[in-house]
mmCIF file of the N, C-alpha and C atoms, coordinates in Angstrom:
data_MODEL
# 
_entry.id   MODEL 
# 
loop_
_atom_site.group_PDB 
_atom_site.id 
_atom_site.type_symbol 
_atom_site.label_atom_id 
_atom_site.label_alt_id 
_atom_site.label_comp_id 
_atom_site.label_asym_id 
_atom_site.label_entity_id 
_atom_site.label_seq_id 
_atom_site.pdbx_PDB_ins_code 
_atom_site.Cartn_x 
_atom_site.Cartn_y 
_atom_site.Cartn_z 
_atom_site.occupancy 
_atom_site.B_iso_or_equiv 
_atom_site.pdbx_formal_charge 
_atom_site.auth_seq_id 
_atom_site.auth_comp_id 
_atom_site.auth_asym_id 
_atom_site.auth_atom_id 
_atom_site.pdbx_PDB_model_num 
ATOM 1   N N  . MET A 1 1  ? 80.939 -2.427  77.497 1.00 0.00 ? 1  MET A N  1 
ATOM 2   C CA . MET A 1 1  ? 80.158 -2.769  75.859 1.00 0.00 ? 1  MET A CA 1 
ATOM 3   C C  . MET A 1 1  ? 81.052 -1.907  74.817 1.00 0.00 ? 1  MET A C  1 
ATOM 4   N N  . LYS A 1 2  ? 80.630 -2.070  73.787 1.00 0.00 ? 2  LYS A N  1 
ATOM 5   C CA . LYS A 1 2  ? 81.096 -1.499  72.368 1.00 0.00 ? 2  LYS A CA 1 
ATOM 6   C C  . LYS A 1 2  ? 80.050 -1.101  71.755 1.00 0.00 ? 2  LYS A C  1 
ATOM 7   N N  . PHE A 1 3  ? 79.775 -0.235  71.028 1.00 0.00 ? 3  PHE A N  1 
ATOM 8   C CA . PHE A 1 3  ? 78.369 0.075   70.259 1.00 0.00 ? 3  PHE A CA 1 
ATOM 9   C C  . PHE A 1 3  ? 79.380 0.352   68.908 1.00 0.00 ? 3  PHE A C  1 
ATOM 10  N N  . GLU A 1 4  ? 78.664 0.316   67.887 1.00 0.00 ? 4  GLU A N  1 
ATOM 11  C CA . GLU A 1 4  ? 79.089 0.425   66.328 1.00 0.00 ? 4  GLU A CA 1 
ATOM 12  C C  . GLU A 1 4  ? 77.834 0.372   65.620 1.00 0.00 ? 4  GLU A C  1 
ATOM 13  N N  . SER A 1 5  ? 77.643 1.431   65.031 1.00 0.00 ? 5  SER A N  1 
ATOM 14  C CA . SER A 1 5  ? 76.815 1.881   63.844 1.00 0.00 ? 5  SER A CA 1 
ATOM 15  C C  . SER A 1 5  ? 76.900 0.955   62.651 1.00 0.00 ? 5  SER A C  1 
ATOM 16  N N  . GLU A 1 6  ? 76.110 0.566   61.676 1.00 0.00 ? 6  GLU A N  1 
ATOM 17  C CA . GLU A 1 6  ? 76.506 -0.295  60.594 1.00 0.00 ? 6  GLU A CA 1 
ATOM 18  C C  . GLU A 1 6  ? 75.426 -0.143  59.812 1.00 0.00 ? 6  GLU A C  1 
ATOM 19  N N  . LEU A 1 7  ? 75.737 -0.333  58.374 1.00 0.00 ? 7  LEU A N  1 
ATOM 20  C CA . LEU A 1 7  ? 74.635 -0.289  57.101 1.00 0.00 ? 7  LEU A CA 1 
ATOM 21  C C  . LEU A 1 7  ? 74.445 -1.563  57.177 1.00 0.00 ? 7  LEU A C  1 
ATOM 22  N N  . ALA A 1 8  ? 73.418 -2.088  57.034 1.00 0.00 ? 8  ALA A N  1 
ATOM 23  C CA . ALA A 1 8  ? 72.903 -3.607  57.083 1.00 0.00 ? 8  ALA A CA 1 
ATOM 24  C C  . ALA A 1 8  ? 72.442 -3.416  55.571 1.00 0.00 ? 8  ALA A C  1 
ATOM 25  N N  . ALA A 1 9  ? 72.259 -4.829  54.399 1.00 0.00 ? 9  ALA A N  1 
ATOM 26  C CA . ALA A 1 9  ? 71.851 -4.824  53.299 1.00 0.00 ? 9  ALA A CA 1 
ATOM 27  C C  . ALA A 1 9  ? 70.900 -6.227  53.453 1.00 0.00 ? 9  ALA A C  1 
ATOM 28  N N  . GLU A 1 10 ? 69.952 -5.871  53.328 1.00 0.00 ? 10 GLU A N  1 
ATOM 29  C CA . GLU A 1 10 ? 68.819 -7.203  53.406 1.00 0.00 ? 10 GLU A CA 1 
ATOM 30  C C  . GLU A 1 10 ? 68.361 -8.064  51.955 1.00 0.00 ? 10 GLU A C  1 
ATOM 31  N N  . ILE A 1 11 ? 69.053 -9.123  51.787 1.00 0.00 ? 11 ILE A N  1 
ATOM 32  C CA . ILE A 1 11 ? 69.169 -9.914  50.679 1.00 0.00 ? 11 ILE A CA 1 
ATOM 33  C C  . ILE A 1 11 ? 67.396 -10.319 50.374 1.00 0.00 ? 11 ILE A C  1 
ATOM 34  N N  . GLY A 1 12 ? 67.087 -10.472 49.178 1.00 0.00 ? 12 GLY A N  1 
ATOM 35  C CA . GLY A 1 12 ? 65.995 -10.384 48.706 1.00 0.00 ? 12 GLY A CA 1 
ATOM 36  C C  . GLY A 1 12 ? 65.315 -11.868 48.056 1.00 0.00 ? 12 GLY A C  1 
ATOM 37  N N  . LYS A 1 13 ? 66.688 -12.464 47.675 1.00 0.00 ? 13 LYS A N  1 
ATOM 38  C CA . LYS A 1 13 ? 66.711 -13.861 46.899 1.00 0.00 ? 13 LYS A CA 1 
ATOM 39  C C  . LYS A 1 13 ? 67.702 -14.541 46.925 1.00 0.00 ? 13 LYS A C  1 
ATOM 40  N N  . GLU A 1 14 ? 67.558 -15.611 47.230 1.00 0.00 ? 14 GLU A N  1 
ATOM 41  C CA . GLU A 1 14 ? 68.821 -16.604 47.272 1.00 0.00 ? 14 GLU A CA 1 
ATOM 42  C C  . GLU A 1 14 ? 69.637 -16.064 45.825 1.00 0.00 ? 14 GLU A C  1 
ATOM 43  N N  . ALA A 1 15 ? 71.115 -16.817 46.348 1.00 0.00 ? 15 ALA A N  1 
ATOM 44  C CA . ALA A 1 15 ? 71.752 -16.214 45.182 1.00 0.00 ? 15 ALA A CA 1 
ATOM 45  C C  . ALA A 1 15 ? 73.338 -17.079 46.046 1.00 0.00 ? 15 ALA A C  1 
ATOM 46  N N  . LYS A 1 16 ? 73.876 -17.731 44.856 1.00 0.00 ? 16 LYS A N  1 
ATOM 47  C CA . LYS A 1 16 ? 75.085 -18.176 45.050 1.00 0.00 ? 16 LYS A CA 1 
ATOM 48  C C  . LYS A 1 16 ? 75.966 -17.980 43.456 1.00 0.00 ? 16 LYS A C  1 
ATOM 49  N N  . ASN A 1 17 ? 77.381 -18.034 43.874 1.00 0.00 ? 17 ASN A N  1 
ATOM 50  C CA . ASN A 1 17 ? 78.363 -17.719 43.120 1.00 0.00 ? 17 ASN A CA 1 
ATOM 51  C C  . ASN A 1 17 ? 77.876 -16.702 41.760 1.00 0.00 ? 17 ASN A C  1 
ATOM 52  N N  . ILE A 1 18 ? 77.000 -15.406 42.047 1.00 0.00 ? 18 ILE A N  1 
ATOM 53  C CA . ILE A 1 18 ? 76.765 -14.566 41.276 1.00 0.00 ? 18 ILE A CA 1 
ATOM 54  C C  . ILE A 1 18 ? 77.874 -13.507 41.224 1.00 0.00 ? 18 ILE A C  1 
ATOM 55  N N  . SER A 1 19 ? 77.766 -12.840 39.738 1.00 0.00 ? 19 SER A N  1 
ATOM 56  C CA . SER A 1 19 ? 78.988 -11.911 39.127 1.00 0.00 ? 19 SER A CA 1 
ATOM 57  C C  . SER A 1 19 ? 78.748 -10.628 39.941 1.00 0.00 ? 19 SER A C  1 
ATOM 58  N N  . LYS A 1 20 ? 79.898 -9.754  39.926 1.00 0.00 ? 20 LYS A N  1 
ATOM 59  C CA . LYS A 1 20 ? 79.553 -8.720  40.624 1.00 0.00 ? 20 LYS A CA 1 
ATOM 60  C C  . LYS A 1 20 ? 78.716 -7.972  39.943 1.00 0.00 ? 20 LYS A C  1 
ATOM 61  N N  . ASP A 1 21 ? 78.327 -7.788  39.225 1.00 0.00 ? 21 ASP A N  1 
ATOM 62  C CA . ASP A 1 21 ? 77.078 -7.301  38.227 1.00 0.00 ? 21 ASP A CA 1 
ATOM 63  C C  . ASP A 1 21 ? 75.978 -7.488  38.589 1.00 0.00 ? 21 ASP A C  1 
ATOM 64  N N  . GLN A 1 22 ? 75.412 -8.949  39.427 1.00 0.00 ? 22 GLN A N  1 
ATOM 65  C CA . GLN A 1 22 ? 74.362 -9.260  39.208 1.00 0.00 ? 22 GLN A CA 1 
ATOM 66  C C  . GLN A 1 22 ? 74.129 -9.201  41.034 1.00 0.00 ? 22 GLN A C  1 
ATOM 67  N N  . VAL A 1 23 ? 74.533 -8.937  41.816 1.00 0.00 ? 23 VAL A N  1 
ATOM 68  C CA . VAL A 1 23 ? 74.778 -8.283  43.097 1.00 0.00 ? 23 VAL A CA 1 
ATOM 69  C C  . VAL A 1 23 ? 73.528 -7.386  43.506 1.00 0.00 ? 23 VAL A C  1 
ATOM 70  N N  . LEU A 1 24 ? 73.542 -6.519  42.925 1.00 0.00 ? 24 LEU A N  1 
ATOM 71  C CA . LEU A 1 24 ? 72.311 -5.213  42.737 1.00 0.00 ? 24 LEU A CA 1 
ATOM 72  C C  . LEU A 1 24 ? 70.911 -5.860  43.004 1.00 0.00 ? 24 LEU A C  1 
ATOM 73  N N  . ASN A 1 25 ? 70.760 -7.220  42.166 1.00 0.00 ? 25 ASN A N  1 
ATOM 74  C CA . ASN A 1 25 ? 69.654 -7.241  41.845 1.00 0.00 ? 25 ASN A CA 1 
ATOM 75  C C  . ASN A 1 25 ? 69.376 -8.335  42.567 1.00 0.00 ? 25 ASN A C  1 
ATOM 76  N N  . HIS A 1 26 ? 69.697 -8.661  43.789 1.00 0.00 ? 26 HIS A N  1 
ATOM 77  C CA . HIS A 1 26 ? 69.476 -9.247  44.916 1.00 0.00 ? 26 HIS A CA 1 
ATOM 78  C C  . HIS A 1 26 ? 69.769 -8.789  46.117 1.00 0.00 ? 26 HIS A C  1 
ATOM 79  N N  . ILE A 1 27 ? 69.143 -7.546  46.404 1.00 0.00 ? 27 ILE A N  1 
ATOM 80  C CA . ILE A 1 27 ? 69.596 -6.350  47.539 1.00 0.00 ? 27 ILE A CA 1 
ATOM 81  C C  . ILE A 1 27 ? 67.873 -6.092  47.706 1.00 0.00 ? 27 ILE A C  1 
ATOM 82  N N  . PHE A 1 28 ? 67.271 -6.707  48.345 1.00 0.00 ? 28 PHE A N  1 
ATOM 83  C CA . PHE A 1 28 ? 66.040 -5.816  49.024 1.00 0.00 ? 28 PHE A CA 1 
ATOM 84  C C  . PHE A 1 28 ? 66.115 -4.699  49.588 1.00 0.00 ? 28 PHE A C  1 
ATOM 85  N N  . GLY A 1 29 ? 66.934 -4.712  50.330 1.00 0.00 ? 29 GLY A N  1 
ATOM 86  C CA . GLY A 1 29 ? 66.981 -3.136  50.621 1.00 0.00 ? 29 GLY A CA 1 
ATOM 87  C C  . GLY A 1 29 ? 68.094 -2.956  52.034 1.00 0.00 ? 29 GLY A C  1 
ATOM 88  N N  . TYR A 1 30 ? 68.014 -1.505  52.180 1.00 0.00 ? 30 TYR A N  1 
ATOM 89  C CA . TYR A 1 30 ? 68.882 -1.451  53.511 1.00 0.00 ? 30 TYR A CA 1 
ATOM 90  C C  . TYR A 1 30 ? 68.436 -0.975  54.498 1.00 0.00 ? 30 TYR A C  1 
ATOM 91  N N  . ALA A 1 31 ? 69.162 -1.007  55.648 1.00 0.00 ? 31 ALA A N  1 
ATOM 92  C CA . ALA A 1 31 ? 68.897 -0.276  56.965 1.00 0.00 ? 31 ALA A CA 1 
ATOM 93  C C  . ALA A 1 31 ? 70.293 -0.134  58.039 1.00 0.00 ? 31 ALA A C  1 
ATOM 94  N N  . ILE A 1 32 ? 69.876 0.821   58.941 1.00 0.00 ? 32 ILE A N  1 
ATOM 95  C CA . ILE A 1 32 ? 70.668 1.064   59.334 1.00 0.00 ? 32 ILE A CA 1 
ATOM 96  C C  . ILE A 1 32 ? 70.731 0.004   61.058 1.00 0.00 ? 32 ILE A C  1 
ATOM 97  N N  . SER A 1 33 ? 71.716 -0.444  61.439 1.00 0.00 ? 33 SER A N  1 
ATOM 98  C CA . SER A 1 33 ? 71.504 -1.394  62.398 1.00 0.00 ? 33 SER A CA 1 
ATOM 99  C C  . SER A 1 33 ? 72.903 -1.236  63.432 1.00 0.00 ? 33 SER A C  1 
ATOM 100 N N  . ASN A 1 34 ? 72.628 -1.445  64.974 1.00 0.00 ? 34 ASN A N  1 
ATOM 101 C CA . ASN A 1 34 ? 73.378 -1.126  65.791 1.00 0.00 ? 34 ASN A CA 1 
ATOM 102 C C  . ASN A 1 34 ? 73.873 -2.457  66.152 1.00 0.00 ? 34 ASN A C  1 
ATOM 103 N N  . ASP A 1 35 ? 75.595 -2.416  65.989 1.00 0.00 ? 35 ASP A N  1 
ATOM 104 C CA . ASP A 1 35 ? 76.090 -3.666  66.687 1.00 0.00 ? 35 ASP A CA 1 
ATOM 105 C C  . ASP A 1 35 ? 76.735 -3.270  68.087 1.00 0.00 ? 35 ASP A C  1 
ATOM 106 N N  . VAL A 1 36 ? 75.879 -4.164  68.782 1.00 0.00 ? 36 VAL A N  1 
ATOM 107 C CA . VAL A 1 36 ? 76.566 -4.367  70.549 1.00 0.00 ? 36 VAL A CA 1 
ATOM 108 C C  . VAL A 1 36 ? 77.363 -5.248  70.783 1.00 0.00 ? 36 VAL A C  1 
ATOM 109 N N  . THR A 1 37 ? 78.653 -5.352  71.086 1.00 0.00 ? 37 THR A N  1 
ATOM 110 C CA . THR A 1 37 ? 79.535 -6.418  71.479 1.00 0.00 ? 37 THR A CA 1 
ATOM 111 C C  . THR A 1 37 ? 79.643 -6.109  72.930 1.00 0.00 ? 37 THR A C  1 
ATOM 112 N N  . ALA A 1 38 ? 79.544 -7.032  73.587 1.00 0.00 ? 38 ALA A N  1 
ATOM 113 C CA . ALA A 1 38 ? 80.105 -7.426  75.387 1.00 0.00 ? 38 ALA A CA 1 
ATOM 114 C C  . ALA A 1 38 ? 81.250 -8.060  75.510 1.00 0.00 ? 38 ALA A C  1 
ATOM 115 N N  . PRO A 1 39 ? 82.087 -7.777  75.220 1.00 0.00 ? 39 PRO A N  1 
ATOM 116 C CA . PRO A 1 39 ? 83.455 -8.707  75.814 1.00 0.00 ? 39 PRO A CA 1 
ATOM 117 C C  . PRO A 1 39 ? 83.272 -9.225  77.021 1.00 0.00 ? 39 PRO A C  1 
ATOM 118 N N  . GLN A 1 40 ? 82.678 -8.605  77.807 1.00 0.00 ? 40 GLN A N  1 
ATOM 119 C CA . GLN A 1 40 ? 82.626 -9.514  79.193 1.00 0.00 ? 40 GLN A CA 1 
ATOM 120 C C  . GLN A 1 40 ? 82.097 -10.807 79.406 1.00 0.00 ? 40 GLN A C  1 
ATOM 121 N N  . TYR A 1 41 ? 81.360 -11.060 78.353 1.00 0.00 ? 41 TYR A N  1 
ATOM 122 C CA . TYR A 1 41 ? 80.142 -12.277 78.148 1.00 0.00 ? 41 TYR A CA 1 
ATOM 123 C C  . TYR A 1 41 ? 80.746 -13.446 77.298 1.00 0.00 ? 41 TYR A C  1 
ATOM 124 N N  . PHE A 1 42 ? 81.902 -12.838 76.282 1.00 0.00 ? 42 PHE A N  1 
ATOM 125 C CA . PHE A 1 42 ? 82.837 -13.938 75.296 1.00 0.00 ? 42 PHE A CA 1 
ATOM 126 C C  . PHE A 1 42 ? 83.380 -14.920 76.357 1.00 0.00 ? 42 PHE A C  1 
ATOM 127 N N  . HIS A 1 43 ? 83.137 -16.090 75.691 1.00 0.00 ? 43 HIS A N  1 
ATOM 128 C CA . HIS A 1 43 ? 84.180 -17.455 75.990 1.00 0.00 ? 43 HIS A CA 1 
ATOM 129 C C  . HIS A 1 43 ? 85.384 -17.474 75.879 1.00 0.00 ? 43 HIS A C  1 
ATOM 130 N N  . GLU A 1 44 ? 86.456 -17.411 77.053 1.00 0.00 ? 44 GLU A N  1 
ATOM 131 C CA . GLU A 1 44 ? 87.689 -17.406 76.480 1.00 0.00 ? 44 GLU A CA 1 
ATOM 132 C C  . GLU A 1 44 ? 88.652 -18.345 75.134 1.00 0.00 ? 44 GLU A C  1 
ATOM 133 N N  . ASP A 1 45 ? 87.673 -19.478 74.778 1.00 0.00 ? 45 ASP A N  1 
ATOM 134 C CA . ASP A 1 45 ? 88.343 -19.768 73.829 1.00 0.00 ? 45 ASP A CA 1 
ATOM 135 C C  . ASP A 1 45 ? 87.320 -18.966 72.300 1.00 0.00 ? 45 ASP A C  1 
ATOM 136 N N  . GLY A 1 46 ? 86.445 -18.234 72.608 1.00 0.00 ? 46 GLY A N  1 
ATOM 137 C CA . GLY A 1 46 ? 86.173 -17.045 71.622 1.00 0.00 ? 46 GLY A CA 1 
ATOM 138 C C  . GLY A 1 46 ? 84.804 -17.366 71.244 1.00 0.00 ? 46 GLY A C  1 
ATOM 139 N N  . TRP A 1 47 ? 84.073 -18.324 71.952 1.00 0.00 ? 47 TRP A N  1 
ATOM 140 C CA . TRP A 1 47 ? 82.651 -18.543 71.631 1.00 0.00 ? 47 TRP A CA 1 
ATOM 141 C C  . TRP A 1 47 ? 81.504 -18.220 72.403 1.00 0.00 ? 47 TRP A C  1 
# 
């Protein structure tokens, strides 16, 4: 298994085709997350 710590951004409202200046207005908060990858369970076709 492979473990990776990541910074996750929680989106607070719907957005589509917004400018870079508007991005921070749509973020509700941040969290630390743990991404666990278990390649032994991957299907050989990639799913």
